[in-house]
C-alpha positions in Angstrom: 98.5 95.1 57.6 95.0 96.7 58.1 93.3 99.3 55.9 93.1 101.6 58.8 96.8 102.3 58.5 96.8 102.5 54.8 96.7 105.8 52.8 94.2 105.4 50.1 94.1 107.5 46.9 90.6 108.5 45.6 90.2 109.4 42.0 87.2 111.5 40.8 86.7 110.2 37.2 83.9 110.8 34.7 85.2 114.0 33.3 86.6 112.8 30.0 86.1 109.3 28.6 89.5 108.1 29.6 90.5 110.6 32.2 90.0 108.6 35.4 91.4 105.4 33.9 94.4 107.4 32.6 95.2 108.8 36.0 94.8 105.3 37.6 97.3 103.8 35.1 99.7 106.7 35.5 99.7 106.1 39.3 100.7 102.5 38.7 103.3 103.6 36.2 104.8 106.2 38.7 105.1 103.5 41.4 108.0 101.3 41.4 106.9 97.8 42.6 107.9 94.3 42.2 104.8 92.7 43.7 101.1 93.3 43.8 101.2 94.3 47.4 103.6 97.1 46.8 101.1 99.2 44.7 99.2 101.9 46.4 95.6 101.4 47.4 93.4 103.4 45.0 89.6 103.8 44.5 88.2 105.1 41.2 84.7 106.5 41.1 83.1 107.7 37.8 79.7 109.2 37.6 79.8 111.0 34.3 76.1 111.5 34.1 76.0 113.4 37.4 78.8 115.9 36.6 77.8 118.7 34.3 80.3 120.0 31.7 82.9 122.3 33.3 83.6 124.5 30.2 79.7 125.0 29.6 79.4 126.2 33.2 82.4 128.6 33.0 81.1 129.9 29.7 77.7 130.6 31.2 75.8 128.0 29.3 74.9 126.1 32.4 73.6 127.5 35.7 74.4 124.6 37.9 78.0 124.5 39.2 79.5 121.0 38.7 81.4 121.6 41.9 78.5 120.4 44.0 78.4 116.9 42.5 82.2 116.7 42.3 82.2 117.3 46.1 79.5 114.6 46.5 81.8 112.1 44.7 84.7 113.1 46.9 82.6 112.6 50.0 81.7 109.1 48.6 85.3 108.3 48.1 86.0 109.4 51.7 83.3 107.3 53.1 84.8 104.5 51.1 88.2 105.1 52.8 90.0 107.4 50.6 92.0 110.2 52.2 94.0 111.6 49.3 92.1 112.8 46.3 92.9 113.6 42.7 90.3 115.1 40.4 91.0 113.8 36.9 89.9 117.1 35.2 91.9 120.3 34.8 88.9 122.6 34.1 87.4 121.7 37.4 90.4 123.3 39.1 89.3 126.7 37.8 88.6 129.0 40.8 84.7 129.3 40.2 84.5 125.5 40.5 87.4 124.4 42.6 86.9 127.0 45.4 83.2 125.8 45.7 84.4 122.2 46.0 86.7 123.1 48.8 84.0 125.1 50.5 81.5 122.2 50.3 84.0 119.8 51.7 84.7 122.2 54.5 81.0 122.5 55.3 80.8 118.7 55.5 83.9 118.5 57.7 85.7 116.4 55.2 89.2 115.3 56.3 90.6 114.5 52.8 93.5 116.1 51.1 92.7 117.3 47.7 95.7 117.7 45.4 95.6 120.5 42.8 96.3 119.2 39.3 97.5 122.5 37.6 99.7 123.4 40.6 101.3 120.0 40.7 101.9 120.2 36.9 103.7 123.6 37.3 105.7 122.3 40.3 106.8 119.3 38.3 108.2 121.6 35.6 110.0 123.7 38.2 111.6 120.6 39.7 112.5 118.7 36.5 113.1 121.6 34.1 114.3 124.7 36.0 116.1 125.8 32.9 112.9 126.2 30.9 111.4 129.7 30.4 108.6 129.6 27.7 105.7 127.1 28.3 102.9 126.5 25.8 99.4 125.8 27.0 96.9 123.4 25.5 93.6 123.5 27.5 89.8 123.6 27.0 88.1 127.0 26.4 86.9 127.0 30.0 90.4 126.6 31.5 91.7 129.1 28.8 89.2 131.8 29.8 89.8 131.4 33.5 93.6 132.0 32.8 94.3 129.3 35.3 97.5 128.0 33.8 98.8 131.3 32.7 98.5 132.8 36.1 100.2 129.8 37.8 103.1 129.8 35.3 103.7 133.5 36.1 103.8 132.6 39.8 106.3 129.9 39.0 108.3 132.5 36.9 107.7 131.1 33.6 106.5 132.8 30.5 103.3 131.2 29.3 102.6 131.0 25.5 98.8 131.6 25.3 97.3 131.2 21.7 94.9 133.8 20.4 91.3 132.8 21.0 90.7 131.9 17.3 93.5 129.4 17.3 92.5 128.1 20.8 88.9 127.6 19.7 89.3 126.2 16.3 92.4 124.0 16.9 93.0 123.1 20.5 89.4 123.2 21.9 88.1 121.4 18.7 90.5 118.6 19.2 88.8 117.9 22.5 85.1 119.0 22.0 84.3 118.7 18.3 81.1 116.5 18.2 82.3 114.5 15.1 86.1 114.1 15.4 87.0 115.3 18.9 88.4 113.1 21.7 85.3 113.4 23.8 83.1 112.3 21.0 85.2 109.2 20.2 85.9 107.9 23.7 89.5 109.1 23.5 90.3 107.6 20.1 92.7 109.8 18.2 91.0 110.4 14.8 92.9 111.6 11.7 91.5 115.2 12.1 92.7 115.4 15.8 96.1 114.1 14.6 96.2 116.9 12.0 95.2 119.6 14.5 97.8 118.4 17.0 100.5 118.8 14.4 99.3 122.4 13.7 99.4 123.1 17.4 102.9 121.7 17.8 104.1 123.9 14.9 102.4 126.9 16.5 104.2 126.5 19.7 107.5 125.5 18.0 107.4 128.7 16.0 107.1 130.6 19.2 110.1 129.0 20.8 108.2 127.0 23.5 110.6 125.0 25.7 107.6 122.7 26.6 103.9 122.4 26.1 101.5 121.5 28.9 98.7 119.1 28.0 96.4 120.9 30.4 93.3 118.7 29.6 93.1 115.1 30.7 91.6 114.1 27.4 94.8 115.2 25.7 96.8 112.7 27.5 95.9 109.9 25.0 98.0 111.9 22.5 101.3 110.9 24.3 101.6 107.8 22.2 101.6 109.8 19.0 104.9 109.8 17.2 104.5 113.4 16.1 104.9 114.5 19.7 108.5 113.5 19.7 111.0 116.3 19.4 109.3 118.6 21.8 109.0 118.3 25.6 105.5 117.5 26.6 104.2 118.0 30.1 101.3 115.7 30.9 99.1 117.1 33.6 97.7 113.6 34.3 101.2 112.3 34.9 102.0 115.3 37.1 99.0 114.6 39.4 99.8 110.9 39.5 103.4 111.6 40.6 102.1 114.0 43.3 99.5 111.4 44.5 102.1 108.7 44.8 104.4 111.0 46.7 101.7 112.0 49.1 100.2 108.5 49.6 103.3 106.3 49.8 106.5 106.0 51.8 108.2 107.6 48.8 111.6 108.6 48.0 113.1 110.1 44.7 115.6 107.7 43.0 117.5 107.8 39.7 116.2 105.1 37.3 117.4 105.0 33.8 118.6 108.5 34.1 115.2 109.9 35.2 114.0 110.8 38.6 111.0 108.7 39.6 109.0 108.1 42.8 109.2 104.9 44.6 106.4 103.8 46.8 107.0 101.1 49.5 104.3 99.0 51.2 103.5 100.0 54.7 104.2 97.6 57.5 
């Protein structure tokens, strides 16, 4: 088996302390394999110092669009052999950033396929939970103001539950960005304050009869291990993208395993 016949996943990391690693781990978790050789070829590149904060750009606090350096990382991944790309950051999929990324790749005649994390997240909901109607959204302020998930959920015929901006800013965004207790400031470690705010967020969406909540920021994926998340359906955008990448990269089929549909990737001959 040669590399030239292998689909290779490329991960753009560096946008969240654990985001790229979490996506890599989720790809492995979504792949059913009984030997090392059955796992999918994957390249993770993380250049955090080179990619400006996406929310700061969307809120007008930065002039330089992070799209240019994200596109540069994608080109590095392509040169290394990757042909299917996942960007481990929801906010970077907001149109003012994502559209520029695609434009830059087109200018450079890139041949990679870039999967869209929020679209794949909404697609997963429609496939696994078609009976759901009301979906809560937990995102950064940048993604919130772009209305990215709200618009997509409408397109998928769901009713998005969007918090008022005060709650969004003081509860959800603070969990991610607060410089003392936030997830970014603590390398993804869940501090007691973040745990308290997550409980407040769950009550908020529960009171509004949410069928599910989208963790629409890759930093929030670390919260999946929290006991308090049990009892409400959580849709993790990182896992959603991982499943889509596995499906795109491997010779995959959907099978039932312990009552849940998963993706199986088989090694290429």
